[in-house]
C-alpha positions in Angstrom: -0.5 0.0 -0.2 1.4 3.2 -1.0 0.6 6.2 1.1 1.6 10.1 -0.5 3.2 12.4 1.8 0.3 14.2 3.1 -1.4 11.1 4.1 1.4 9.6 5.9 1.4 13.3 7.9 -1.9 13.2 8.6 -1.5 9.6 9.6 1.4 10.7 12.0 -0.9 13.0 13.4 -3.3 11.0 14.5 -0.4 8.0 15.9 0.9 10.6 18.2 -0.6 10.1 21.2 -0.8 6.1 20.6 0.9 3.5 22.9 2.1 0.7 21.5 0.3 -2.9 21.4 2.9 -4.7 20.6 6.0 -5.4 22.0 9.3 -7.3 20.1 11.7 -8.7 22.8 14.8 -10.7 22.4 13.4 -13.7 20.2 12.0 -10.9 17.5 10.1 -11.0 14.7 7.7 -14.7 14.4 4.6 -16.1 13.1 2.9 -15.2 16.8 3.4 -11.5 16.1 2.7 -11.2 12.6 -0.5 -13.0 13.9 -0.7 -10.3 16.7 -0.2 -7.5 14.4 -2.9 -8.7 12.2 -5.7 -8.3 14.8 -4.7 -5.0 16.6 -4.6 -3.6 12.9 -8.1 -5.4 12.3 -9.4 -4.1 15.0 -7.1 -0.3 15.5 -5.9 0.3 11.2 -3.0 2.2 12.9 -0.9 0.8 15.5 2.7 1.5 17.4 5.0 -1.4 17.8 7.7 -1.0 20.0 11.2 -3.2 19.0 13.3 -4.1 22.3 16.7 -3.0 22.2 17.5 -6.7 23.4 15.7 -7.6 19.7 17.5 -9.5 16.9 15.9 -7.2 14.1 16.4 -3.5 13.8 13.3 -1.2 14.0 14.2 -0.9 10.3 14.4 -4.1 9.5 11.2 -4.9 11.7 8.7 -2.2 10.4 10.0 -3.5 6.3 9.0 -7.2 7.4 6.3 -6.6 9.3 4.2 -4.1 6.6 5.0 -6.7 3.9 3.5 -9.5 5.7 0.4 -7.9 7.2 0.3 -6.0 4.1 0.4 -2.2 5.6 1.6 0.9 4.7 4.6 1.5 6.9 3.6 5.1 8.5 6.8 6.2 10.4 9.6 4.8 12.3 11.1 6.9 14.5 13.3 5.7 17.2 12.3 1.6 18.7 8.8 3.2 17.8 7.0 1.8 14.6 4.3 3.2 13.2 2.0 0.6 11.0 -1.8 1.5 8.9 -4.1 -0.5 7.1 -7.3 0.1 6.1 -10.0 -2.0 8.1 -12.5 -4.1 5.3 -15.1 -3.7 7.4 -16.5 -0.3 8.4 -13.1 1.7 8.3 -13.1 4.9 10.7 -10.4 6.6 9.5 -10.4 8.3 6.2 -7.2 9.2 4.7 -6.6 12.7 2.8 -7.3 12.2 -1.2 -4.4 11.5 -2.9 -4.1 14.8 -5.5 -3.9 14.1 -9.0 -0.5 13.6 -10.6 0.0 16.9 -13.1 0.1 15.8 -16.9 3.2 17.1 -18.6 2.3 18.5 -22.0 5.1 18.2 -24.2 5.3 20.7 -27.6 
């Protein structure tokens, strides 16, 4: 899922007050963690994941892998916190700003 800069900024603003709902520990990413992230995304749409200092993966690696595994958008990685977004299938709560139309260049 690709987000525009405007949509990403909007989601960062919404995520600012959120607390992490998933924590990655020394075992790193596992199927159980991916399942938990999927469940939380379906419930909340926008979540934070905290990567512990003793985690096997860095926050960048974990963020990329989680976004890919969960088919979610990686909104932001700041320090050890990952912000992920995936629109809920039924009754989505978050309405993203519309993506602006790309300008068509004309050649003369």
